[in-house]
C-alpha positions in Angstrom: 68.3 105.1 105.9 71.9 103.9 105.4 74.6 105.4 103.1 73.5 103.3 100.2 69.9 104.3 100.6 70.8 108.0 100.8 73.0 107.7 97.8 70.3 106.0 95.8 67.8 108.8 96.6 70.5 111.4 95.5 71.3 109.5 92.3 67.6 109.3 91.5 67.3 113.1 92.0 70.2 113.7 89.7 68.7 111.5 87.1 65.6 113.6 87.3 67.6 116.8 86.6 68.5 118.0 90.2 72.1 119.1 89.8 72.4 120.1 93.4 71.9 116.5 94.4 75.1 115.7 92.6 76.9 118.5 94.5 75.9 116.6 97.7 77.5 113.4 96.4 80.6 115.2 95.4 80.9 116.8 98.9 80.3 113.4 100.5 83.0 111.5 98.5 85.5 114.1 97.2 88.1 113.5 100.0 87.9 109.7 99.6 88.3 109.9 95.8 91.2 112.4 95.9 92.9 110.1 98.4 92.3 107.1 96.2 93.6 108.9 93.0 96.6 110.2 94.9 97.8 106.6 95.4 98.2 106.4 91.6 98.9 110.0 90.7 101.7 111.3 93.0 101.5 115.1 92.3 98.7 116.5 94.5 97.6 119.1 91.9 97.3 116.4 89.2 95.5 114.1 91.6 92.9 116.8 92.3 92.5 117.3 88.5 92.1 113.6 87.9 89.6 113.3 90.8 87.6 116.2 89.3 87.7 114.5 85.9 86.4 111.3 87.5 83.5 113.2 89.0 82.7 114.7 85.6 82.8 111.3 84.0 80.5 110.0 86.7 78.1 112.9 86.2 77.9 112.3 82.5 77.4 108.6 83.0 74.9 108.9 85.9 71.8 108.7 83.6 72.9 105.1 82.7 73.7 104.1 86.4 71.3 101.2 87.1 72.2 100.7 90.8 73.5 97.2 90.4 76.3 98.2 92.8 76.6 100.9 95.5 77.1 104.4 94.1 80.6 104.6 95.8 81.7 101.3 94.3 80.7 102.5 90.8 82.4 105.9 91.4 85.5 104.1 92.7 85.8 102.2 89.5 85.5 105.3 87.4 88.2 107.1 89.6 90.6 104.1 89.3 90.1 103.9 85.5 90.5 107.7 85.2 93.8 107.6 87.2 95.1 104.7 85.1 94.2 106.5 81.9 96.0 109.6 83.2 99.2 107.6 83.9 99.1 106.0 80.4 98.8 109.5 78.9 101.5 110.8 81.1 103.9 107.9 80.1 103.4 108.8 76.4 104.4 112.4 76.8 108.0 113.1 75.9 110.3 114.6 78.5 107.8 113.9 81.3 108.6 111.1 83.7 106.6 110.1 86.7 109.3 109.4 89.3 106.8 108.2 91.8 107.5 111.2 94.0 107.8 111.0 97.7 105.5 108.5 99.4 104.5 110.8 102.2 100.9 109.7 102.3 101.5 108.3 105.8 103.7 110.9 107.4 104.3 109.1 110.7 106.8 111.7 112.0 104.0 114.2 112.5 102.2 111.6 114.7 105.3 111.0 116.9 105.9 112.7 120.2 108.9 114.8 120.7 110.1 112.3 123.3 110.6 109.6 120.7 114.1 108.3 120.5 116.1 108.7 117.3 116.4 104.9 117.1 112.6 104.6 117.4 112.1 107.2 114.7 114.6 105.5 112.4 112.9 102.1 112.9 109.4 103.7 112.3 110.6 105.3 109.1 112.2 102.0 108.0 109.0 100.1 108.7 107.0 102.7 106.8 109.2 102.6 103.7 109.3 98.8 103.8 105.5 98.6 103.9 105.1 101.1 101.1 107.8 99.4 99.0 106.2 96.0 99.6 102.8 97.4 98.5 104.3 99.0 95.4 105.9 95.7 94.5 102.7 93.7 94.7 100.9 92.8 91.5 98.2 95.3 90.7 95.3 93.0 91.7 96.8 92.3 95.1 97.7 96.0 95.6 94.2 97.2 94.7 92.6 94.6 97.1 94.8 95.5 100.0 94.3 99.2 99.5 90.5 98.8 99.3 90.5 96.9 102.5 93.1 98.6 104.6 93.0 102.2 103.4 89.5 102.6 102.1 88.0 100.3 104.7 85.6 98.6 102.3 84.0 95.2 103.1 84.9 92.1 101.3 81.6 92.3 99.4 82.2 95.9 98.3 85.7 95.0 97.2 84.3 92.0 95.2 81.9 94.4 93.5 84.6 97.0 92.8 87.1 94.5 91.4 84.3 92.5 89.7 85.4 89.1 91.1 84.1 86.6 93.7 84.5 87.2 97.4 86.8 84.1 97.7 89.2 85.7 95.2 89.2 88.9 97.2 90.0 87.0 100.4 92.8 85.2 98.6 94.3 88.4 97.2 94.2 90.2 100.6 95.7 87.1 102.3 98.5 87.0 99.7 99.1 90.7 99.9 99.3 90.6 103.7 101.7 87.6 103.5 104.0 89.4 101.1 104.1 92.5 103.3 104.7 90.4 106.4 107.6 88.6 104.7 109.2 91.9 103.9 108.7 93.2 107.5 109.8 90.1 109.4 113.5 90.9 109.2 113.0 94.3 110.7 110.8 93.2 113.5 113.0 90.3 114.7 
């Protein structure tokens, strides 16, 4: 039984009143959802709160889950919408501004060996910041598609379900996102 089959069984158990089955789903997906939310909500504590809120919303909505899409795809949409709603609420608060924080999601220095040259470290850091800036500058639909593919590792079919669009549109968005990132990186790599 694959992931989707196991999730379906767990969802059915939750729908029949087995709360411990939902705990299994939370344990299975909590790290992916927190990581996903953290791409929108920069503060780690807030990201965890938003992820928890997304799971609560999913739990409350689970009786209405029909299984038209995979459970994770459905949960993914809830998490994205919860993160976006949080950002809207945050932007309306006076004296609180989301500065975007440090984009240390991909801390490449930790992965470098001590033998790396300063020039290599500088170039690596410059490439990292260029990629992150290029992704941030993408229109939201392209940014979401490339993150789903490259960070979440979803298939084109799963991305099409999550974004509620045809697979051809997903392929086009990912191509355009990669092209935009490539154009920003090309001067560094030449």
